C-alpha positions in Angstrom: 107.0 214.9 249.4 106.4 217.1 252.3 106.2 216.2 255.9 104.4 218.3 258.4 104.5 218.0 262.1 102.2 220.2 264.4 102.9 221.2 268.0 101.7 223.5 270.5 98.2 222.5 271.3 96.9 222.1 274.8 94.1 223.0 277.2 93.6 226.7 277.9 90.8 228.8 279.5 88.5 230.9 277.4 90.3 234.2 276.6 93.8 232.7 276.6 96.2 232.2 273.9 98.1 229.4 272.1 100.6 229.3 269.4 100.7 226.5 267.1 103.7 225.5 265.1 104.1 223.3 262.1 107.5 222.1 261.3 108.1 221.2 257.6 110.6 218.9 255.9 111.1 217.4 252.5 110.2 219.7 249.4 111.5 223.3 249.6 109.5 225.1 252.0 109.0 228.1 250.2 107.7 226.4 246.9 104.3 225.8 248.4 101.8 227.7 250.3 100.4 226.7 253.8 97.1 226.5 255.3 95.6 225.7 258.8 92.3 223.9 259.3 90.6 222.5 262.2 88.1 219.8 262.9 85.7 219.5 265.8 84.2 216.2 267.0 81.1 215.3 264.4 82.0 218.3 262.2 83.8 218.6 258.9 87.3 220.0 258.5 87.1 223.7 258.6 89.3 226.3 257.0 91.1 228.6 259.4 93.9 230.5 257.6 96.2 230.5 254.6 99.5 232.1 253.8 101.3 232.5 250.4 104.7 231.2 249.7 106.6 234.4 250.6 104.2 235.0 253.5 103.1 238.4 252.1 99.7 237.4 251.6 97.3 235.9 254.2 93.6 235.0 254.1 91.5 234.1 257.3 88.0 232.7 257.9 85.6 235.3 258.7 85.2 234.2 262.4 88.9 234.1 263.0 90.4 237.2 261.2 90.8 239.4 264.4 92.0 236.6 266.8 94.2 234.4 264.8 97.7 235.2 263.0 99.2 233.0 260.4 102.8 233.4 259.8 105.9 231.4 258.2 109.6 231.5 258.5 111.0 230.2 255.3 114.6 230.1 256.6 113.6 227.8 259.5 111.1 225.8 257.5 108.3 226.6 260.2 104.8 227.8 260.1 102.9 229.3 263.0 99.3 230.1 264.0 98.9 232.5 266.9 95.6 232.3 268.5 94.4 234.9 270.8 91.0 235.5 272.9 90.2 231.8 272.3 86.7 230.7 272.8 85.2 227.3 273.8 84.0 226.8 270.2 87.6 227.0 269.0 88.0 223.5 270.7 89.1 221.2 267.8 92.2 219.3 266.2 94.2 221.8 264.3 96.0 220.8 261.1 98.6 222.5 258.9 98.5 221.7 255.3 100.7 222.2 252.3 99.5 223.4 248.9 102.0 222.4 246.3 100.0 222.3 243.2 98.3 225.7 243.1 94.8 224.7 242.0 91.4 224.7 243.6 90.0 226.9 246.1 92.2 227.9 249.1 89.5 227.2 251.6 88.8 223.6 250.6 90.8 220.7 252.1 90.8 218.9 248.9 93.0 221.7 247.4 96.0 220.7 249.7 98.4 218.0 249.0 99.9 217.2 252.4 98.8 217.2 255.8 100.1 217.0 259.3 98.8 214.7 262.0 97.2 217.4 264.0 97.4 218.9 267.4 94.4 219.2 269.9 93.4 222.5 271.1 90.8 222.5 274.0 89.2 225.8 275.4 87.5 225.5 278.8 84.7 228.0 279.6 
């Protein structure tokens, strides 16, 4: 079992920055990969970024690669998503997710085994 708790969301003006955190407990943190997803009202859950178990390899959705940075600290059981130059269209609930069983496409929510409760990010224009 893996428990995930996101924090760091809030209201920010366009062009601003936020840093989301994902605190993990349960299964050994470094034994699973981590992803961030987001879901806006009325839309499907959308892939944001993924990081490997060691943190050496990352993958981003095309529209976020230059603005978002995913990271993890295996010693602290903590993952993060640094978001810069935020835009109103980034408004959504952001979720971190654990991928324990390494099967399926990284960008698909169904490939992840555990999810946090989400944190709201609202970007005003």
